[in-house]
N, CA, C and O atoms as a Maestro MAE file, in Angstrom:
{
 s_m_m2io_version
 :::
 2.0.0
}

f_m_ct {
 s_m_title
 :::
 protein
 m_atom[312] {
  # First column is atom index #
  i_m_mmod_type
  r_m_x_coord
  r_m_y_coord
  r_m_z_coord
  i_m_residue_number
  s_m_chain_name
  s_m_pdb_residue_name
  s_m_pdb_atom_name
  i_m_atomic_number
  :::
  1 25 0.603 6.029 -12.980 1 A "MET " " N  " 7
  2 3 1.570 6.469 -11.989 1 A "MET " " CA " 6
  3 2 2.807 6.965 -12.726 1 A "MET " " C  " 6
  4 15 3.341 6.266 -13.588 1 A "MET " " O  " 8
  5 25 3.260 8.162 -12.393 2 A "PRO " " N  " 7
  6 3 4.478 8.670 -13.029 2 A "PRO " " CA " 6
  7 2 5.673 7.797 -12.675 2 A "PRO " " C  " 6
  8 15 5.756 7.237 -11.582 2 A "PRO " " O  " 8
  9 25 6.586 7.697 -13.617 3 A "GLU " " N  " 7
  10 3 7.755 6.841 -13.407 3 A "GLU " " CA " 6
  11 2 8.536 7.242 -12.159 3 A "GLU " " C  " 6
  12 15 9.120 6.384 -11.497 3 A "GLU " " O  " 8
  13 25 8.555 8.544 -11.825 4 A "ALA " " N  " 7
  14 3 9.285 9.020 -10.658 4 A "ALA " " CA " 6
  15 2 8.718 8.438 -9.364 4 A "ALA " " C  " 6
  16 15 9.417 8.390 -8.352 4 A "ALA " " O  " 8
  17 25 7.445 7.992 -9.385 5 A "ASP " " N  " 7
  18 3 6.808 7.444 -8.190 5 A "ASP " " CA " 6
  19 2 7.043 5.947 -8.021 5 A "ASP " " C  " 6
  20 15 6.682 5.374 -6.993 5 A "ASP " " O  " 8
  21 25 7.644 5.312 -9.025 6 A "LEU " " N  " 7
  22 3 7.872 3.879 -8.934 6 A "LEU " " CA " 6
  23 2 8.957 3.566 -7.913 6 A "LEU " " C  " 6
  24 15 9.901 4.335 -7.732 6 A "LEU " " O  " 8
  25 25 8.807 2.442 -7.260 7 A "ILE " " N  " 7
  26 3 9.811 1.999 -6.301 7 A "ILE " " CA " 6
  27 2 10.956 1.368 -7.080 7 A "ILE " " C  " 6
  28 15 10.736 0.507 -7.932 7 A "ILE " " O  " 8
  29 25 12.151 1.789 -6.792 8 A "THR " " N  " 7
  30 3 13.328 1.301 -7.502 8 A "THR " " CA " 6
  31 2 13.933 0.099 -6.778 8 A "THR " " C  " 6
  32 15 13.589 -0.195 -5.633 8 A "THR " " O  " 8
  33 25 14.827 -0.575 -7.461 9 A "ASP " " N  " 7
  34 3 15.562 -1.681 -6.839 9 A "ASP " " CA " 6
  35 2 16.376 -1.165 -5.649 9 A "ASP " " C  " 6
  36 15 16.517 -1.854 -4.639 9 A "ASP " " O  " 8
  37 25 16.903 0.039 -5.777 10 A "ALA " " N  " 7
  38 3 17.672 0.634 -4.676 10 A "ALA " " CA " 6
  39 2 16.770 0.867 -3.462 10 A "ALA " " C  " 6
  40 15 17.193 0.657 -2.325 10 A "ALA " " O  " 8
  41 25 15.527 1.301 -3.699 11 A "ASP " " N  " 7
  42 3 14.575 1.488 -2.601 11 A "ASP " " CA " 6
  43 2 14.314 0.159 -1.891 11 A "ASP " " C  " 6
  44 15 14.293 0.092 -0.662 11 A "ASP " " O  " 8
  45 25 14.117 -0.893 -2.682 12 A "LEU " " N  " 7
  46 3 13.847 -2.210 -2.098 12 A "LEU " " CA " 6
  47 2 15.043 -2.712 -1.294 12 A "LEU " " C  " 6
  48 15 14.878 -3.271 -0.210 12 A "LEU " " O  " 8
  49 25 16.231 -2.512 -1.821 13 A "ALA " " N  " 7
  50 3 17.439 -2.930 -1.101 13 A "ALA " " CA " 6
  51 2 17.566 -2.156 0.214 13 A "ALA " " C  " 6
  52 15 17.880 -2.735 1.254 13 A "ALA " " O  " 8
  53 25 17.323 -0.862 0.158 14 A "ARG " " N  " 7
  54 3 17.405 -0.050 1.376 14 A "ARG " " CA " 6
  55 2 16.332 -0.479 2.377 14 A "ARG " " C  " 6
  56 15 16.592 -0.527 3.580 14 A "ARG " " O  " 8
  57 25 15.134 -0.788 1.891 15 A "ALA " " N  " 7
  58 3 14.050 -1.212 2.779 15 A "ALA " " CA " 6
  59 2 14.403 -2.510 3.501 15 A "ALA " " C  " 6
  60 15 13.985 -2.720 4.640 15 A "ALA " " O  " 8
  61 25 15.161 -3.371 2.851 16 A "ARG " " N  " 7
  62 3 15.582 -4.623 3.493 16 A "ARG " " CA " 6
  63 2 16.573 -4.376 4.628 16 A "ARG " " C  " 6
  64 15 16.615 -5.132 5.598 16 A "ARG " " O  " 8
  65 25 17.372 -3.310 4.501 17 A "ARG " " N  " 7
  66 3 18.404 -3.000 5.502 17 A "ARG " " CA " 6
  67 2 17.924 -2.048 6.587 17 A "ARG " " C  " 6
  68 15 18.411 -2.097 7.717 17 A "ARG " " O  " 8
  69 25 16.971 -1.180 6.254 18 A "ASP " " N  " 7
  70 3 16.603 -0.056 7.116 18 A "ASP " " CA " 6
  71 2 15.130 -0.156 7.515 18 A "ASP " " C  " 6
  72 15 14.257 0.186 6.717 18 A "ASP " " O  " 8
  73 25 14.837 -0.620 8.737 19 A "PRO " " N  " 7
  74 3 13.449 -0.781 9.170 19 A "PRO " " CA " 6
  75 2 12.639 0.528 9.126 19 A "PRO " " C  " 6
  76 15 11.455 0.504 8.790 19 A "PRO " " O  " 8
  77 25 13.253 1.642 9.456 20 A "ALA " " N  " 7
  78 3 12.527 2.921 9.429 20 A "ALA " " CA " 6
  79 2 12.142 3.291 8.000 20 A "ALA " " C  " 6
  80 15 11.034 3.769 7.760 20 A "ALA " " O  " 8
  81 25 13.050 3.073 7.056 21 A "PHE " " N  " 7
  82 3 12.748 3.354 5.658 21 A "PHE " " CA " 6
  83 2 11.673 2.397 5.146 21 A "PHE " " C  " 6
  84 15 10.790 2.801 4.389 21 A "PHE " " O  " 8
  85 25 11.746 1.126 5.561 22 A "ARG " " N  " 7
  86 3 10.741 0.141 5.161 22 A "ARG " " CA " 6
  87 2 9.359 0.573 5.644 22 A "ARG " " C  " 6
  88 15 8.383 0.495 4.897 22 A "ARG " " O  " 8
  89 25 9.278 1.025 6.886 23 A "GLN " " N  " 7
  90 3 8.005 1.496 7.437 23 A "GLN " " CA " 6
  91 2 7.493 2.708 6.648 23 A "GLN " " C  " 6
  92 15 6.307 2.788 6.328 23 A "GLN " " O  " 8
  93 25 8.381 3.637 6.341 24 A "GLN " " N  " 7
  94 3 8.004 4.822 5.567 24 A "GLN " " CA " 6
  95 2 7.499 4.421 4.177 24 A "GLN " " C  " 6
  96 15 6.484 4.939 3.710 24 A "GLN " " O  " 8
  97 25 8.198 3.513 3.529 25 A "LEU " " N  " 7
  98 3 7.822 3.051 2.195 25 A "LEU " " CA " 6
  99 2 6.459 2.369 2.224 25 A "LEU " " C  " 6
  100 15 5.617 2.627 1.363 25 A "LEU " " O  " 8
  101 25 6.239 1.504 3.205 26 A "LEU " " N  " 7
  102 3 4.950 0.839 3.340 26 A "LEU " " CA " 6
  103 2 3.832 1.846 3.590 26 A "LEU " " C  " 6
  104 15 2.762 1.755 2.989 26 A "LEU " " O  " 8
  105 25 4.081 2.797 4.470 27 A "THR " " N  " 7
  106 3 3.069 3.804 4.805 27 A "THR " " CA " 6
  107 2 2.711 4.646 3.589 27 A "THR " " C  " 6
  108 15 1.532 4.842 3.294 27 A "THR " " O  " 8
  109 25 3.715 5.141 2.887 28 A "GLU " " N  " 7
  110 3 3.464 5.981 1.715 28 A "GLU " " CA " 6
  111 2 2.702 5.222 0.635 28 A "GLU " " C  " 6
  112 15 1.796 5.772 0.009 28 A "GLU " " O  " 8
  113 25 3.060 3.979 0.419 29 A "ASN " " N  " 7
  114 3 2.394 3.208 -0.624 29 A "ASN " " CA " 6
  115 2 0.994 2.785 -0.217 29 A "ASN " " C  " 6
  116 15 0.115 2.686 -1.073 29 A "ASN " " O  " 8
  117 25 0.763 2.535 1.055 30 A "LEU " " N  " 7
  118 3 -0.588 2.255 1.525 30 A "LEU " " CA " 6
  119 2 -1.465 3.488 1.338 30 A "LEU " " C  " 6
  120 15 -2.613 3.371 0.907 30 A "LEU " " O  " 8
  121 25 -0.940 4.661 1.656 31 A "GLU " " N  " 7
  122 3 -1.699 5.898 1.469 31 A "GLU " " CA " 6
  123 2 -2.033 6.121 -0.009 31 A "GLU " " C  " 6
  124 15 -3.148 6.525 -0.338 31 A "GLU " " O  " 8
  125 25 -1.071 5.861 -0.897 32 A "ARG " " N  " 7
  126 3 -1.316 6.022 -2.342 32 A "ARG " " CA " 6
  127 2 -2.371 5.029 -2.826 32 A "ARG " " C  " 6
  128 15 -3.233 5.377 -3.632 32 A "ARG " " O  " 8
  129 25 -2.298 3.799 -2.333 33 A "LEU " " N  " 7
  130 3 -3.271 2.791 -2.724 33 A "LEU " " CA " 6
  131 2 -4.670 3.175 -2.241 33 A "LEU " " C  " 6
  132 15 -5.638 3.044 -2.989 33 A "LEU " " O  " 8
  133 25 -4.782 3.642 -1.011 34 A "LEU " " N  " 7
  134 3 -6.092 4.039 -0.490 34 A "LEU " " CA " 6
  135 2 -6.662 5.232 -1.263 34 A "LEU " " C  " 6
  136 15 -7.869 5.300 -1.497 34 A "LEU " " O  " 8
  137 25 -5.807 6.161 -1.657 35 A "ALA " " N  " 7
  138 3 -6.267 7.302 -2.460 35 A "ALA " " CA " 6
  139 2 -6.780 6.818 -3.818 35 A "ALA " " C  " 6
  140 15 -7.801 7.304 -4.304 35 A "ALA " " O  " 8
  141 25 -6.081 5.868 -4.427 36 A "ALA " " N  " 7
  142 3 -6.513 5.330 -5.719 36 A "ALA " " CA " 6
  143 2 -7.828 4.570 -5.572 36 A "ALA " " C  " 6
  144 15 -8.695 4.661 -6.441 36 A "ALA " " O  " 8
  145 25 -7.982 3.829 -4.490 37 A "LEU " " N  " 7
  146 3 -9.234 3.116 -4.250 37 A "LEU " " CA " 6
  147 2 -10.390 4.092 -4.053 37 A "LEU " " C  " 6
  148 15 -11.496 3.855 -4.537 37 A "LEU " " O  " 8
  149 25 -10.138 5.166 -3.356 38 A "ASN " " N  " 7
  150 3 -11.173 6.179 -3.149 38 A "ASN " " CA " 6
  151 2 -11.586 6.807 -4.478 38 A "ASN " " C  " 6
  152 15 -12.768 7.065 -4.705 38 A "ASN " " O  " 8
  153 25 -10.621 7.049 -5.344 39 A "LYS " " N  " 7
  154 3 -10.912 7.600 -6.668 39 A "LYS " " CA " 6
  155 2 -11.754 6.606 -7.480 39 A "LYS " " C  " 6
  156 15 -12.713 7.002 -8.143 39 A "LYS " " O  " 8
  157 25 -11.400 5.338 -7.428 40 A "LEU " " N  " 7
  158 3 -12.174 4.313 -8.129 40 A "LEU " " CA " 6
  159 2 -13.595 4.217 -7.576 40 A "LEU " " C  " 6
  160 15 -14.549 4.009 -8.325 40 A "LEU " " O  " 8
  161 25 -13.723 4.369 -6.281 41 A "ARG " " N  " 7
  162 3 -15.030 4.287 -5.636 41 A "ARG " " CA " 6
  163 2 -15.972 5.367 -6.168 41 A "ARG " " C  " 6
  164 15 -17.176 5.147 -6.294 41 A "ARG " " O  " 8
  165 25 -15.408 6.536 -6.478 42 A "ARG " " N  " 7
  166 3 -16.220 7.659 -6.974 42 A "ARG " " CA " 6
  167 2 -16.456 7.580 -8.478 42 A "ARG " " C  " 6
  168 15 -17.278 8.326 -9.010 42 A "ARG " " O  " 8
  169 25 -15.758 6.699 -9.166 43 A "ALA " " N  " 7
  170 3 -15.888 6.577 -10.625 43 A "ALA " " CA " 6
  171 2 -17.206 5.888 -10.976 43 A "ALA " " C  " 6
  172 15 -17.855 5.273 -10.130 43 A "ALA " " O  " 8
  173 25 -17.576 6.009 -12.242 44 A "LYS " " N  " 7
  174 3 -18.780 5.354 -12.740 44 A "LYS " " CA " 6
  175 2 -18.632 3.846 -12.537 44 A "LYS " " C  " 6
  176 15 -17.633 3.261 -12.956 44 A "LYS " " O  " 8
  177 25 -19.615 3.215 -11.898 45 A "PRO " " N  " 7
  178 3 -19.509 1.778 -11.614 45 A "PRO " " CA " 6
  179 2 -19.376 0.934 -12.881 45 A "PRO " " C  " 6
  180 15 -20.038 1.184 -13.889 45 A "PRO " " O  " 8
  181 25 -18.516 -0.055 -12.802 46 A "SER " " N  " 7
  182 3 -18.353 -1.020 -13.883 46 A "SER " " CA " 6
  183 2 -17.756 -2.291 -13.298 46 A "SER " " C  " 6
  184 15 -17.219 -2.288 -12.190 46 A "SER " " O  " 8
  185 25 -17.856 -3.371 -14.054 47 A "ALA " " N  " 7
  186 3 -17.280 -4.639 -13.594 47 A "ALA " " CA " 6
  187 2 -15.768 -4.515 -13.441 47 A "ALA " " C  " 6
  188 15 -15.183 -5.073 -12.513 47 A "ALA " " O  " 8
  189 25 -15.135 -3.774 -14.365 48 A "LYS " " N  " 7
  190 3 -13.681 -3.585 -14.295 48 A "LYS " " CA " 6
  191 2 -13.305 -2.871 -13.004 48 A "LYS " " C  " 6
  192 15 -12.372 -3.276 -12.311 48 A "LYS " " O  " 8
  193 25 -14.047 -1.789 -12.681 49 A "HIS " " N  " 7
  194 3 -13.755 -1.054 -11.445 49 A "HIS " " CA " 6
  195 2 -13.981 -1.926 -10.214 49 A "HIS " " C  " 6
  196 15 -13.208 -1.864 -9.258 49 A "HIS " " O  " 8
  197 25 -15.031 -2.731 -10.237 50 A "ALA " " N  " 7
  198 3 -15.310 -3.600 -9.095 50 A "ALA " " CA " 6
  199 2 -14.157 -4.572 -8.858 50 A "ALA " " C  " 6
  200 15 -13.751 -4.797 -7.718 50 A "ALA " " O  " 8
  201 25 -13.634 -5.143 -9.936 51 A "ASN " " N  " 7
  202 3 -12.494 -6.060 -9.803 51 A "ASN " " CA " 6
  203 2 -11.257 -5.331 -9.296 51 A "ASN " " C  " 6
  204 15 -10.527 -5.853 -8.453 51 A "ASN " " O  " 8
  205 25 -11.017 -4.115 -9.814 52 A "GLN " " N  " 7
  206 3 -9.857 -3.342 -9.368 52 A "GLN " " CA " 6
  207 2 -9.977 -2.977 -7.896 52 A "GLN " " C  " 6
  208 15 -8.994 -3.031 -7.157 52 A "GLN " " O  " 8
  209 25 -11.183 -2.604 -7.468 53 A "VAL " " N  " 7
  210 3 -11.386 -2.264 -6.058 53 A "VAL " " CA " 6
  211 2 -11.147 -3.493 -5.191 53 A "VAL " " C  " 6
  212 15 -10.481 -3.404 -4.160 53 A "VAL " " O  " 8
  213 25 -11.679 -4.627 -5.597 54 A "ARG " " N  " 7
  214 3 -11.495 -5.863 -4.822 54 A "ARG " " CA " 6
  215 2 -10.012 -6.201 -4.691 54 A "ARG " " C  " 6
  216 15 -9.534 -6.505 -3.599 54 A "ARG " " O  " 8
  217 25 -9.291 -6.146 -5.805 55 A "GLU " " N  " 7
  218 3 -7.850 -6.435 -5.771 55 A "GLU " " CA " 6
  219 2 -7.108 -5.404 -4.928 55 A "GLU " " C  " 6
  220 15 -6.194 -5.749 -4.180 55 A "GLU " " O  " 8
  221 25 -7.503 -4.147 -5.051 56 A "GLY " " N  " 7
  222 3 -6.860 -3.080 -4.280 56 A "GLY " " CA " 6
  223 2 -7.074 -3.241 -2.789 56 A "GLY " " C  " 6
  224 15 -6.161 -3.012 -1.996 56 A "GLY " " O  " 8
  225 25 -8.280 -3.636 -2.406 57 A "VAL " " N  " 7
  226 3 -8.571 -3.848 -0.987 57 A "VAL " " CA " 6
  227 2 -7.741 -5.007 -0.444 57 A "VAL " " C  " 6
  228 15 -7.206 -4.927 0.662 57 A "VAL " " O  " 8
  229 25 -7.633 -6.086 -1.222 58 A "GLU " " N  " 7
  230 3 -6.812 -7.219 -0.788 58 A "GLU " " CA " 6
  231 2 -5.357 -6.795 -0.598 58 A "GLU " " C  " 6
  232 15 -4.710 -7.190 0.372 58 A "GLU " " O  " 8
  233 25 -4.849 -5.991 -1.527 59 A "LEU " " N  " 7
  234 3 -3.480 -5.510 -1.420 59 A "LEU " " CA " 6
  235 2 -3.326 -4.568 -0.225 59 A "LEU " " C  " 6
  236 15 -2.324 -4.626 0.487 59 A "LEU " " O  " 8
  237 25 -4.314 -3.707 -0.007 60 A "ALA " " N  " 7
  238 3 -4.256 -2.775 1.131 60 A "ALA " " CA " 6
  239 2 -4.203 -3.534 2.449 60 A "ALA " " C  " 6
  240 15 -3.471 -3.148 3.360 60 A "ALA " " O  " 8
  241 25 -4.969 -4.602 2.555 61 A "VAL " " N  " 7
  242 3 -4.949 -5.415 3.776 61 A "VAL " " CA " 6
  243 2 -3.567 -6.026 3.975 61 A "VAL " " C  " 6
  244 15 -3.042 -6.030 5.088 61 A "VAL " " O  " 8
  245 25 -2.977 -6.542 2.897 62 A "LYS " " N  " 7
  246 3 -1.629 -7.123 2.999 62 A "LYS " " CA " 6
  247 2 -0.601 -6.070 3.396 62 A "LYS " " C  " 6
  248 15 0.253 -6.325 4.245 62 A "LYS " " O  " 8
  249 25 -0.679 -4.878 2.782 63 A "LEU " " N  " 7
  250 3 0.262 -3.809 3.138 63 A "LEU " " CA " 6
  251 2 0.077 -3.386 4.592 63 A "LEU " " C  " 6
  252 15 1.055 -3.173 5.308 63 A "LEU " " O  " 8
  253 25 -1.165 -3.267 5.023 64 A "ALA " " N  " 7
  254 3 -1.434 -2.866 6.406 64 A "ALA " " CA " 6
  255 2 -0.883 -3.905 7.384 64 A "ALA " " C  " 6
  256 15 -0.337 -3.549 8.428 64 A "ALA " " O  " 8
  257 25 -1.024 -5.176 7.048 65 A "GLU " " N  " 7
  258 3 -0.494 -6.238 7.906 65 A "GLU " " CA " 6
  259 2 1.031 -6.177 7.961 65 A "GLU " " C  " 6
  260 15 1.618 -6.322 9.033 65 A "GLU " " O  " 8
  261 25 1.669 -5.967 6.823 66 A "ARG " " N  " 7
  262 3 3.142 -5.842 6.825 66 A "ARG " " CA " 6
  263 2 3.578 -4.627 7.629 66 A "ARG " " C  " 6
  264 15 4.567 -4.676 8.359 66 A "ARG " " O  " 8
  265 25 2.846 -3.556 7.492 67 A "LEU " " N  " 7
  266 3 3.167 -2.342 8.243 67 A "LEU " " CA " 6
  267 2 3.003 -2.598 9.740 67 A "LEU " " C  " 6
  268 15 3.842 -2.182 10.538 67 A "LEU " " O  " 8
  269 25 1.934 -3.276 10.116 68 A "ARG " " N  " 7
  270 3 1.720 -3.587 11.528 68 A "ARG " " CA " 6
  271 2 2.838 -4.469 12.070 68 A "ARG " " C  " 6
  272 15 3.301 -4.270 13.193 68 A "ARG " " O  " 8
  273 25 3.279 -5.457 11.261 69 A "ARG " " N  " 7
  274 3 4.371 -6.333 11.711 69 A "ARG " " CA " 6
  275 2 5.694 -5.596 11.804 69 A "ARG " " C  " 6
  276 15 6.576 -6.000 12.562 69 A "ARG " " O  " 8
  277 25 5.844 -4.512 11.038 70 A "SER " " N  " 7
  278 3 7.118 -3.773 11.055 70 A "SER " " CA " 6
  279 2 7.231 -2.865 12.274 70 A "SER " " C  " 6
  280 15 8.308 -2.346 12.566 70 A "SER " " O  " 8
  281 25 6.129 -2.673 12.983 71 A "VAL " " N  " 7
  282 3 6.134 -1.811 14.159 71 A "VAL " " CA " 6
  283 2 5.966 -2.710 15.392 71 A "VAL " " C  " 6
  284 15 4.891 -3.274 15.602 71 A "VAL " " O  " 8
  285 25 7.019 -2.847 16.208 72 A "PRO " " N  " 7
  286 3 6.898 -3.686 17.407 72 A "PRO " " CA " 6
  287 2 5.794 -3.164 18.321 72 A "PRO " " C  " 6
  288 15 5.619 -1.955 18.473 72 A "PRO " " O  " 8
  289 25 5.060 -4.080 18.922 73 A "ASP " " N  " 7
  290 3 3.988 -3.761 19.884 73 A "ASP " " CA " 6
  291 2 2.847 -2.967 19.255 73 A "ASP " " C  " 6
  292 15 2.119 -2.280 19.971 73 A "ASP " " O  " 8
  293 25 2.672 -3.044 17.939 74 A "ALA " " N  " 7
  294 3 1.532 -2.373 17.300 74 A "ALA " " CA " 6
  295 2 0.248 -3.092 17.683 74 A "ALA " " C  " 6
  296 15 0.235 -4.316 17.810 74 A "ALA " " O  " 8
  297 25 -0.842 -2.331 17.870 75 A "PRO " " N  " 7
  298 3 -2.108 -2.993 18.233 75 A "PRO " " CA " 6
  299 2 -2.600 -3.862 17.074 75 A "PRO " " C  " 6
  300 15 -2.416 -3.527 15.904 75 A "PRO " " O  " 8
  301 25 -3.216 -4.958 17.419 76 A "ARG " " N  " 7
  302 3 -3.776 -5.876 16.433 76 A "ARG " " CA " 6
  303 2 -5.250 -5.568 16.243 76 A "ARG " " C  " 6
  304 15 -5.939 -5.163 17.180 76 A "ARG " " O  " 8
  305 25 -5.730 -5.766 15.010 77 A "ALA " " N  " 7
  306 3 -7.156 -5.605 14.740 77 A "ALA " " CA " 6
  307 2 -7.899 -6.785 15.369 77 A "ALA " " C  " 6
  308 15 -7.374 -7.896 15.432 77 A "ALA " " O  " 8
  309 25 -9.100 -6.536 15.824 78 A "ALA " " N  " 7
  310 3 -9.898 -7.590 16.466 78 A "ALA " " CA " 6
  311 2 -10.514 -8.503 15.450 78 A "ALA " " C  " 6
  312 15 -11.217 -9.446 15.813 78 A "ALA " " O  " 8
  :::
 }
 m_bond[311] {
  # First column is bond index #
  i_m_from
  i_m_to
  i_m_order
  :::
  1 1 2 1
  2 2 3 1
  3 3 4 2
  4 3 5 1
  5 5 6 1
  6 6 7 1
  7 7 8 2
  8 7 9 1
  9 9 10 1
  10 10 11 1
  11 11 12 2
  12 11 13 1
  13 13 14 1
  14 14 15 1
  15 15 16 2
  16 15 17 1
  17 17 18 1
  18 18 19 1
  19 19 20 2
  20 19 21 1
  21 21 22 1
  22 22 23 1
  23 23 24 2
  24 23 25 1
  25 25 26 1
  26 26 27 1
  27 27 28 2
  28 27 29 1
  29 29 30 1
  30 30 31 1
  31 31 32 2
  32 31 33 1
  33 33 34 1
  34 34 35 1
  35 35 36 2
  36 35 37 1
  37 37 38 1
  38 38 39 1
  39 39 40 2
  40 39 41 1
  41 41 42 1
  42 42 43 1
  43 43 44 2
  44 43 45 1
  45 45 46 1
  46 46 47 1
  47 47 48 2
  48 47 49 1
  49 49 50 1
  50 50 51 1
  51 51 52 2
  52 51 53 1
  53 53 54 1
  54 54 55 1
  55 55 56 2
  56 55 57 1
  57 57 58 1
  58 58 59 1
  59 59 60 2
  60 59 61 1
  61 61 62 1
  62 62 63 1
  63 63 64 2
  64 63 65 1
  65 65 66 1
  66 66 67 1
  67 67 68 2
  68 67 69 1
  69 69 70 1
  70 70 71 1
  71 71 72 2
  72 71 73 1
  73 73 74 1
  74 74 75 1
  75 75 76 2
  76 75 77 1
  77 77 78 1
  78 78 79 1
  79 79 80 2
  80 79 81 1
  81 81 82 1
  82 82 83 1
  83 83 84 2
  84 83 85 1
  85 85 86 1
  86 86 87 1
  87 87 88 2
  88 87 89 1
  89 89 90 1
  90 90 91 1
  91 91 92 2
  92 91 93 1
  93 93 94 1
  94 94 95 1
  95 95 96 2
  96 95 97 1
  97 97 98 1
  98 98 99 1
  99 99 100 2
  100 99 101 1
  101 101 102 1
  102 102 103 1
  103 103 104 2
  104 103 105 1
  105 105 106 1
  106 106 107 1
  107 107 108 2
  108 107 109 1
  109 109 110 1
  110 110 111 1
  111 111 112 2
  112 111 113 1
  113 113 114 1
  114 114 115 1
  115 115 116 2
  116 115 117 1
  117 117 118 1
  118 118 119 1
  119 119 120 2
  120 119 121 1
  121 121 122 1
  122 122 123 1
  123 123 124 2
  124 123 125 1
  125 125 126 1
  126 126 127 1
  127 127 128 2
  128 127 129 1
  129 129 130 1
  130 130 131 1
  131 131 132 2
  132 131 133 1
  133 133 134 1
  134 134 135 1
  135 135 136 2
  136 135 137 1
  137 137 138 1
  138 138 139 1
  139 139 140 2
  140 139 141 1
  141 141 142 1
  142 142 143 1
  143 143 144 2
  144 143 145 1
  145 145 146 1
  146 146 147 1
  147 147 148 2
  148 147 149 1
  149 149 150 1
  150 150 151 1
  151 151 152 2
  152 151 153 1
  153 153 154 1
  154 154 155 1
  155 155 156 2
  156 155 157 1
  157 157 158 1
  158 158 159 1
  159 159 160 2
  160 159 161 1
  161 161 162 1
  162 162 163 1
  163 163 164 2
  164 163 165 1
  165 165 166 1
  166 166 167 1
  167 167 168 2
  168 167 169 1
  169 169 170 1
  170 170 171 1
  171 171 172 2
  172 171 173 1
  173 173 174 1
  174 174 175 1
  175 175 176 2
  176 175 177 1
  177 177 178 1
  178 178 179 1
  179 179 180 2
  180 179 181 1
  181 181 182 1
  182 182 183 1
  183 183 184 2
  184 183 185 1
  185 185 186 1
  186 186 187 1
  187 187 188 2
  188 187 189 1
  189 189 190 1
  190 190 191 1
  191 191 192 2
  192 191 193 1
  193 193 194 1
  194 194 195 1
  195 195 196 2
  196 195 197 1
  197 197 198 1
  198 198 199 1
  199 199 200 2
  200 199 201 1
  201 201 202 1
  202 202 203 1
  203 203 204 2
  204 203 205 1
  205 205 206 1
  206 206 207 1
  207 207 208 2
  208 207 209 1
  209 209 210 1
  210 210 211 1
  211 211 212 2
  212 211 213 1
  213 213 214 1
  214 214 215 1
  215 215 216 2
  216 215 217 1
  217 217 218 1
  218 218 219 1
  219 219 220 2
  220 219 221 1
  221 221 222 1
  222 222 223 1
  223 223 224 2
  224 223 225 1
  225 225 226 1
  226 226 227 1
  227 227 228 2
  228 227 229 1
  229 229 230 1
  230 230 231 1
  231 231 232 2
  232 231 233 1
  233 233 234 1
  234 234 235 1
  235 235 236 2
  236 235 237 1
  237 237 238 1
  238 238 239 1
  239 239 240 2
  240 239 241 1
  241 241 242 1
  242 242 243 1
  243 243 244 2
  244 243 245 1
  245 245 246 1
  246 246 247 1
  247 247 248 2
  248 247 249 1
  249 249 250 1
  250 250 251 1
  251 251 252 2
  252 251 253 1
  253 253 254 1
  254 254 255 1
  255 255 256 2
  256 255 257 1
  257 257 258 1
  258 258 259 1
  259 259 260 2
  260 259 261 1
  261 261 262 1
  262 262 263 1
  263 263 264 2
  264 263 265 1
  265 265 266 1
  266 266 267 1
  267 267 268 2
  268 267 269 1
  269 269 270 1
  270 270 271 1
  271 271 272 2
  272 271 273 1
  273 273 274 1
  274 274 275 1
  275 275 276 2
  276 275 277 1
  277 277 278 1
  278 278 279 1
  279 279 280 2
  280 279 281 1
  281 281 282 1
  282 282 283 1
  283 283 284 2
  284 283 285 1
  285 285 286 1
  286 286 287 1
  287 287 288 2
  288 287 289 1
  289 289 290 1
  290 290 291 1
  291 291 292 2
  292 291 293 1
  293 293 294 1
  294 294 295 1
  295 295 296 2
  296 295 297 1
  297 297 298 1
  298 298 299 1
  299 299 300 2
  300 299 301 1
  301 301 302 1
  302 302 303 1
  303 303 304 2
  304 303 305 1
  305 305 306 1
  306 306 307 1
  307 307 308 2
  308 307 309 1
  309 309 310 1
  310 310 311 1
  311 311 312 2
  :::
 }
}
């Protein structure tokens, strides 16, 4: 990941104060994570990739849950 794409301390501070920015940050990072997982899925299978995919999926679920909680009245998964 290029350094310009890293989340800064200023971004985190703003996300704590600004719910709309927090939602945007969560959404953008969930999209980036899903794109990376899709790329790994297409890569040559290996134990390392399997572990990375598993960890990525766990993180994606956590990000999706935080995103859902940040949106009032968002539908819940069954």
